[in-house]
C-alpha positions, 0 to 999 in steps of 0.5 A: 745744367739741365733747366728741366731739373729746375722745373722739377723743383717746386720752388722754380716750376713757375719761373720764366725760361729767362729766369730759369737760365739765369738760375741754372748758371749758379746751380748744378746737379750732383748724384750721390751713393748710399752712405754719402754725406750731403753736409756735416753737422757744424759745416758752414751753410754755403749752398741751398740743397733741393733733394730731387731723387732718393732718401736721406737721413738727418742725425746729430752725433753726441759727444760719445760719437752716438748717432741720434736719428732725427728724421728722413726726407724724400723728394722734392724737398729743401734740405737744411735751408734754415741754416742758410737763412739763419746764417748758422752752421748745419745743426745736424748731418744729412746722409743718403740712405739710397742713391740720390740726386740733389740740386745745389745752388750757390746761396749767396747769389740766390739770396741777392738775385732771386729772393726778391721774387715773391713766388719763391718767397711763398714757396720757401715759407711753405717749406718752413711751414712743412718742417714745423708740421713735421716737428709736431708730427715727430712730437706726437710720434715720440711722446704721445703715442705708445711704443707699439704705435710708434714702431707700427707707424714707422714701419708703415711710413718708412720700412727701409729705415730698418735696413740702414739704421741700427736698432739703437738708432731707431729706438733713440729716434722713437724715444724708446729703449732698444729692448722695447723696440725688439719686443714690439717687433717680435710681437708683430712677427709672432702675430703675423703682422710683419715678416723680416727677411734679411732686415727687410720688413715685409708688411703682411697685415697692413690693416692691423698695423694701421690700427696699432699705429693709431693706438686703436684698441688692438693690443698685440698681446691679445691679437 
C-alpha cells in the first residue's frame, strides 16, 4: 500500500520510513460507497480502522429492528478501537453516509509489533480521550439543552444527517419525539432561518441558528 496514506494518519505521521514500510505490510486501504457497512454490531474486532476520507454513522439496532443513531465521524479518526483494546465484539454498526476511504490494519500484528512505541500509545490515548469528550458533548446536547437548541446545534454541525437519516432516527439521537423535531424544523423554516430543498437543509441565518443552539434568549415563537 501507499506509505503516504499512513503518513496522513495522525497516529503514524511521526514514524520513520523503515517503520512505515513495516506497517504498510500489514495494512491496506479500502474505498467505500454510501450505505456500505464498515463493521456490524456484534462482529468480532479483528482490524484497526482509521477513517481517512468521508463520513460514517454509528448506530445500534433494537430488538425490534429500529436503528438508534449514536454519532457520526469524519476524517481522520480511529473507528471502533475500544472493541480492539477490550477484545470484545463491536457494540454498534458503522455505516458510510458518504463515499469514504479507510486504512485497515491487522490488529493482532499491530498490537504485537507497534504498541510498544510510546508515541503511538500517546496518540491512541488522545483518541480515547476525544471519544470521552464526544460522550460528554452528546450528554450535553441530548439532556441539558432544549429541543430547539439540540436541533439547531445538529443542523449547524452536521446538516447532511438530515439527507441520509429518517426523522425518527434523528429524533431518537436527540432524545426528542419525531413530532417535536418536525415542529422545531417547521418553526425554523417559518422564521426564515433555514430552507429545505429535497431534504437538504440550507442555512439562511447562521447567527440566529447559533444563538438558538446555545439556548440564548432568542425564542423561535417570538423571532
